[in-house]
C-alpha positions in Angstrom: 0.0 0.0 0.0 2.8 2.4 0.9 4.7 1.7 -2.3 1.6 2.4 -4.4 1.1 5.7 -2.4 4.6 6.7 -3.1 4.4 6.0 -6.9 1.1 7.8 -7.1 2.3 10.7 -5.1 5.7 11.2 -6.8 5.5 9.8 -10.3 1.7 10.2 -10.9 1.7 13.7 -9.4 4.5 14.8 -11.6 2.9 13.4 -14.8 -0.7 14.4 -14.0 -1.2 16.4 -10.8 -4.7 15.2 -9.9 -3.2 11.7 -9.5 -1.5 13.1 -6.3 -4.9 13.1 -4.6 -5.2 9.3 -5.2 -1.8 8.8 -3.7 -2.7 10.9 -0.7 -5.8 8.8 -0.2 -3.6 5.6 -0.3 -1.2 7.2 2.2 -3.7 8.2 4.8 -4.6 4.8 6.2 -0.9 3.7 6.4 0.4 2.5 9.7 4.1 2.9 8.8 4.0 6.7 8.7 3.0 8.5 11.8 0.9 11.7 11.9 4.0 13.9 11.6 5.1 12.2 8.4 1.6 12.4 6.9 1.3 16.2 7.8 4.7 16.9 6.4 4.3 14.7 3.3 0.7 15.5 2.4 -0.3 18.8 4.2 2.8 20.8 3.5 2.7 20.5 -0.3 -0.9 21.7 -0.4 0.0 24.6 1.8 3.1 25.5 -0.3 1.2 25.3 -3.6 -1.4 27.8 -2.3 1.3 30.1 -0.9 3.5 29.8 -3.9 0.6 30.5 -6.3 -0.2 33.6 -4.4 3.5 34.7 -4.6 3.5 34.0 -8.3 0.6 36.3 -8.8 1.9 39.0 -6.5 5.4 39.0 -7.8 4.4 38.5 -11.4 3.9 41.4 -13.9 0.9 43.5 -14.4 -1.8 42.2 -16.7 -4.6 44.1 -18.4 -7.3 41.7 -17.4 -8.3 39.2 -14.8 -7.8 36.4 -17.3 -4.1 37.2 -17.5 -3.8 36.7 -13.7 -5.8 33.5 -13.9 -3.5 32.1 -16.6 -0.4 33.1 -14.6 -1.8 31.5 -11.4 -2.7 28.3 -13.4 0.8 27.9 -14.8 2.4 28.7 -11.4 0.2 26.2 -9.5 0.8 23.5 -12.1 4.5 23.8 -12.0 4.6 24.0 -8.2 2.3 21.1 -7.7 4.4 18.9 -10.0 7.6 19.8 -8.1 6.0 19.3 -4.7 4.5 16.0 -5.7 7.9 14.6 -6.5 9.3 16.1 -3.2 6.3 14.6 -1.3 6.8 11.1 -2.7 10.5 11.4 -2.0 10.0 12.4 1.6 7.5 9.6 2.3 9.8 7.2 0.5 12.8 8.1 2.8 10.5 7.8 5.8 9.4 4.4 4.6 13.0 3.3 4.1 14.0 4.5 7.7 11.1 2.6 9.3 8.7 3.6 12.0 9.7 6.2 14.6 10.0 5.3 18.2 7.1 6.9 20.1 8.2 9.9 22.3 7.7 9.7 26.0 4.9 11.8 27.3 6.1 14.9 29.3 5.0 13.4 32.6 7.1 10.3 32.2 10.4 12.1 31.2 12.9 12.1 34.1 13.7 15.6 35.2 17.3 16.7 35.6 18.1 19.0 38.5 21.0 21.4 38.5 
Protein backbone atom coordinates (compact mmCIF):
# COMPACT_ATOMS: atom_id res chain seq x y z
CA UNK A 1 0.00 0.00 0.00
CA UNK A 2 2.80 2.42 0.90
CA UNK A 3 4.69 1.72 -2.33
CA UNK A 4 1.57 2.41 -4.37
CA UNK A 5 1.07 5.65 -2.44
CA UNK A 6 4.65 6.76 -3.12
CA UNK A 7 4.38 5.98 -6.84
CA UNK A 8 1.04 7.77 -7.13
CA UNK A 9 2.30 10.76 -5.13
CA UNK A 10 5.66 11.21 -6.82
CA UNK A 11 5.47 9.87 -10.33
CA UNK A 12 1.73 10.19 -10.87
CA UNK A 13 1.66 13.69 -9.40
CA UNK A 14 4.53 14.80 -11.62
CA UNK A 15 2.90 13.45 -14.79
CA UNK A 16 -0.73 14.40 -14.05
CA UNK A 17 -1.16 16.42 -10.81
CA UNK A 18 -4.70 15.19 -9.86
CA UNK A 19 -3.24 11.67 -9.45
CA UNK A 20 -1.52 13.06 -6.34
CA UNK A 21 -4.91 13.05 -4.60
CA UNK A 22 -5.23 9.30 -5.18
CA UNK A 23 -1.77 8.82 -3.69
CA UNK A 24 -2.75 10.90 -0.68
CA UNK A 25 -5.85 8.76 -0.18
CA UNK A 26 -3.66 5.65 -0.30
CA UNK A 27 -1.19 7.14 2.19
CA UNK A 28 -3.69 8.21 4.83
CA UNK A 29 -4.56 4.76 6.24
CA UNK A 30 -0.89 3.68 6.39
CA UNK A 31 0.41 2.51 9.75
CA UNK A 32 4.08 2.89 8.79
CA UNK A 33 3.96 6.68 8.72
CA UNK A 34 2.95 8.56 11.84
CA UNK A 35 0.88 11.75 11.88
CA UNK A 36 3.97 13.97 11.63
CA UNK A 37 5.06 12.21 8.43
CA UNK A 38 1.59 12.45 6.93
CA UNK A 39 1.25 16.15 7.77
CA UNK A 40 4.70 16.87 6.35
CA UNK A 41 4.32 14.69 3.26
CA UNK A 42 0.70 15.52 2.45
CA UNK A 43 -0.26 18.76 4.18
CA UNK A 44 2.85 20.82 3.54
CA UNK A 45 2.73 20.45 -0.28
CA UNK A 46 -0.87 21.65 -0.40
CA UNK A 47 -0.02 24.65 1.78
CA UNK A 48 3.10 25.44 -0.26
CA UNK A 49 1.21 25.27 -3.57
CA UNK A 50 -1.36 27.77 -2.28
CA UNK A 51 1.29 30.14 -0.86
CA UNK A 52 3.50 29.74 -3.93
CA UNK A 53 0.64 30.48 -6.31
CA UNK A 54 -0.20 33.64 -4.40
CA UNK A 55 3.46 34.68 -4.59
CA UNK A 56 3.53 33.99 -8.34
CA UNK A 57 0.55 36.29 -8.80
CA UNK A 58 1.88 39.01 -6.48
CA UNK A 59 5.43 39.00 -7.83
CA UNK A 60 4.38 38.55 -11.46
CA UNK A 61 3.95 41.37 -13.89
CA UNK A 62 0.87 43.52 -14.36
CA UNK A 63 -1.84 42.20 -16.65
CA UNK A 64 -4.58 44.09 -18.45
CA UNK A 65 -7.35 41.67 -17.45
CA UNK A 66 -8.26 39.16 -14.77
CA UNK A 67 -7.76 36.42 -17.35
CA UNK A 68 -4.06 37.19 -17.49
CA UNK A 69 -3.77 36.73 -13.73
CA UNK A 70 -5.78 33.50 -13.92
CA UNK A 71 -3.48 32.05 -16.59
CA UNK A 72 -0.41 33.07 -14.59
CA UNK A 73 -1.86 31.47 -11.44
CA UNK A 74 -2.73 28.30 -13.35
CA UNK A 75 0.78 27.93 -14.78
CA UNK A 76 2.40 28.68 -11.43
CA UNK A 77 0.18 26.22 -9.54
CA UNK A 78 0.76 23.49 -12.12
CA UNK A 79 4.54 23.83 -11.97
CA UNK A 80 4.62 24.04 -8.18
CA UNK A 81 2.28 21.09 -7.72
CA UNK A 82 4.43 18.89 -9.97
CA UNK A 83 7.62 19.81 -8.14
CA UNK A 84 6.05 19.37 -4.72
CA UNK A 85 4.46 16.05 -5.74
CA UNK A 86 7.92 14.64 -6.44
CA UNK A 87 9.26 16.04 -3.16
CA UNK A 88 6.26 14.64 -1.28
CA UNK A 89 6.83 11.16 -2.68
CA UNK A 90 10.56 11.40 -1.99
CA UNK A 91 10.00 12.44 1.64
CA UNK A 92 7.54 9.64 2.34
CA UNK A 93 9.84 7.20 0.53
CA UNK A 94 12.76 8.10 2.78
CA UNK A 95 10.52 7.79 5.82
CA UNK A 96 9.41 4.36 4.60
CA UNK A 97 13.04 3.31 4.14
CA UNK A 98 13.97 4.52 7.66
CA UNK A 99 11.07 2.66 9.27
CA UNK A 100 8.71 3.63 12.05
CA UNK A 101 9.74 6.24 14.57
CA UNK A 102 9.98 5.29 18.19
CA UNK A 103 7.14 6.94 20.08
CA UNK A 104 8.16 9.86 22.25
CA UNK A 105 7.72 9.70 25.99
CA UNK A 106 4.89 11.80 27.36
CA UNK A 107 6.15 14.86 29.27
CA UNK A 108 4.95 13.45 32.59
CA UNK A 109 7.12 10.32 32.16
CA UNK A 110 10.37 12.08 31.22
CA UNK A 111 12.86 12.10 34.11
CA UNK A 112 13.73 15.60 35.23
CA UNK A 113 17.32 16.72 35.66
CA UNK A 114 18.09 19.02 38.52
CA UNK A 115 20.99 21.42 38.56
